[in-house]
N, C-alpha and C positions, 0 to 999 in steps of 0.2 A: 386545495389538497391534490396531490398527484394520484394518478391511477394506481391500483394495486399491481404489484409485480407478479407476472404470470410465468408459466413454464415457457411460453413463447418468447418472453423477454430474456429469460436465462439462456435459451438456445441462441437467440440473436446476439447476446453478449459474447458467447463462445465463438460465434461466426464473425464477430466484428461488424455487425450490421446495425448497431444502434447509434443514434445521434448522441452528441456529447452530453446533453442534458439528461437523456434517459439513462445513459451509462452511469452517470453520477447517482441517479435514483436506485439503479440496480446495485451499485457498489455499497450504498448506504444500507440497502436491504440485506445484502450478504454480510455486512459488518455486524448486523443484529441477529443473523441466523447462521451460526457456525456449521451446522450440518449441510445446509445448502451451499455455503462457501466451500466446504471441503469437496463436495461433488463437482462444483464448477471448476475448482482448481484441478481436480483429477482429469476432467474433460479437456481443460486447457493444456495440461501436461501431455496428454495423448495427442492432442492436435499438433503441438509443436514438435513432438517426437516424430510424428508422421511427416511433417514438413522437412525435418532434417533428413529423415531416411529417404525421402523422395527426391531431395535436391540433386543428388548425383546419379539418379537412376530413373530418368524420365521416359526413356524409350520403352522400357519394359519393367514395370514395378516388380522387385524381387519378392520372394515369399515373406521376408521379414516386414516389408512395407505393407503388403496386403494384410498381414497379421495385425499390424498396428491399426489399420483402417477398421478391421473387424473389432478390435479391442475398443476403439473409440465408439463405434456404433453400439457395442454392448453397454458402454458406460452411459449412453443416452437412453437406455431402455426404460428409465423411469418417466420419460416424457411420452406424450401420446403417440400413437402409431403413425399418424400422418406426418408429424414432425420428424420422426425417426427415419421414415422412408425418404423424406426430402433431404435429410442430412446424408444418408448413405449414397443417394444419387449424386449429391454434390461432391462427396469424397471421391467417388469413381471418376466423375468428370474432371475434377481438378487434377487427379493423378495423370489422366490421359493427356491433358493439355499442358502439363508442366507448370501449373500456376504456383505450386508449392516451392519451386526453385527460386521464385522471386518474392515470396511472402516474407515479411519480417518476423523473426522469431522473438517474441516478446516475453516468454515465460519459461526459459530454460532454468537451470539451476541458479539460485540466487547466490550472491557473493558469500553469504553466511553458510550456504550448503557446500559450496565448492572449496572454501578455505576459511581459516579463522578471521580473515579480514571482514570488518563490518560492512553493511551496505553503504553506498555512496552518500545517502542522505545524512548519515551520521557525521561525516566530515562537514557538511553544511551546518549541522547542529552545533558542532564544536566552534566553528567560525562565528556563528551567530551568538553563542555564549560569550566568546571573547569580545565581540563587538558590544554586547550588553554591558560587560564589565567596564569597557572603555568609556561608554556613555555615562555610566554611573560616576566616574571620576571627573567628568568634565562639567564645570559650572555652566558653560554656555549651551549645554545640551540637557535641558530639563527632562526629567522622567515623566511619563504619562501613565498613570496607574489605571485609568478607566478604559474599559473596552466592552464592546457589545458582541456577544457570541452569535446572536442572530444576524447581525450585520456582517460579521466576518464570514459566516457560512454563506450568506447570500452573495457576497462579493467575490469570495475566493473558493467556495466549495469545501472549505476546511472546517471540520467539526471538532470542537475543543472539548476536553474532558472537564468534569466538575472538579474543582480544587477543594482540598480539605478546608474546613472552616477556619482553622487556626493558621493557615498560610496567608500571607499578606502580599498582594501584588504591588510591585514597585514600578514596573514599566511594561508596556505592551506595544510592540512595533510590528509592522509588516516589512519583511525583508525579501529580497530576491533569493531564489534557489535555482539549482540546475534544471528543475522541471517547471519552474514558474514562480508562484508566490509562496512565501512561508510566513508563519507567525512565530514570534519570539516573545515569551513572557518571562520577565525577571521577577523572582519571587523570594521573599524572606520566608524560609520553610522550617522555622523552629530549629530543632537540633541538627537539621541538614545544612543550616546556614543559607547563604545565597545560592539559589539554583536557577536554571533556565529551563523552561519548557518550550521545546521546538515542535512545530506541527507543520506538515506540508503535504501536498498531493504529489505523488510520484508516478512515473510512467508505467511501472510494472505492478500487476496485481499479485498480492501475496498475503499470507497470514503468518506473522512472526510473533511468538510470545516474548515478553520482556526479556532482554538479553543484555548482560553487562559487558562493556568494553572499557578498557583502561588506556588512558593517554598520559603523556608526560605531565600535563598541567591539570588534568581533570579526569573524572570518570563519567561515563554516559551509559544509561540504561535505555535501550531503544526497542521499539516494537512497531509492528505494522498490521493494519486491519484493512484488507482490500487494497485500495490505492491511497490510503491515508497513512502517513508515516509520522512517528513521534519519537522524541528523545528527551530524557530528563538528564541534565548535565550539571555537575557540581563537584566540589572537592571533599564532600563528607564521606561517611562510611560507605563502602561499596555495597554492603548488605542492606543498609538503610535506603540507599538510592534505588536498589533493585526492588525492595519491598514497596517503596513509594510508587515506582513505575507500575508494578503489578496492580496496585490500588487504582491508579489513574486509568490504566488500560481497560478497566471494567466499568468506567463511569463517564462515557461520552455524553455530551449535552444532547 
């Protein structure tokens, strides 16, 4: 059993100071605690805004940059005093040495916030769905209905949702995606017909409620919880697919 997630872990997550294994544990914790996730996302947003504001003003931080630093520090007020003082000292030092100009900005506006275009992982989901349909037509590519959620989690870090009892899994495969591995599960979903559930770890942390996107050949309802991204793709009713995605998003294994 892993150690409990502490305020120190959350601060280290914002600071990019955690090892990969502990980051995964923190992200799983945030996926189950929306209030904590919202606070961490606010801190990350302020951090990245501060990096952007500082990038072109390293010699003498302008008033707007200092205001952002103050805003970030106030956002960390819910942590203990020692940690807050350490964070404030780090902010001041980093501005002085120009580190922010070289930091990577990982959590600016998401694609869904900046424009109607869905996040990049939805394209991976659509391609995986098309590949699953292709496999289903090929006699030489037998479908594999069995899968082990615990093994998938251990090997890929991907947590899968609990499927409705009346859904029948036809195929389960590990596919590549732009950020690593992904899982594609082909399902006979009753009135929805044949659908594909796509799940993958993505590089950016976000919380996205199930959102419908329409394509020429299919519809996809996608959502994101921390660094885990999902999409339910099919050709059935848009409303039904979106309802099913809302149901799945609340039932992670």
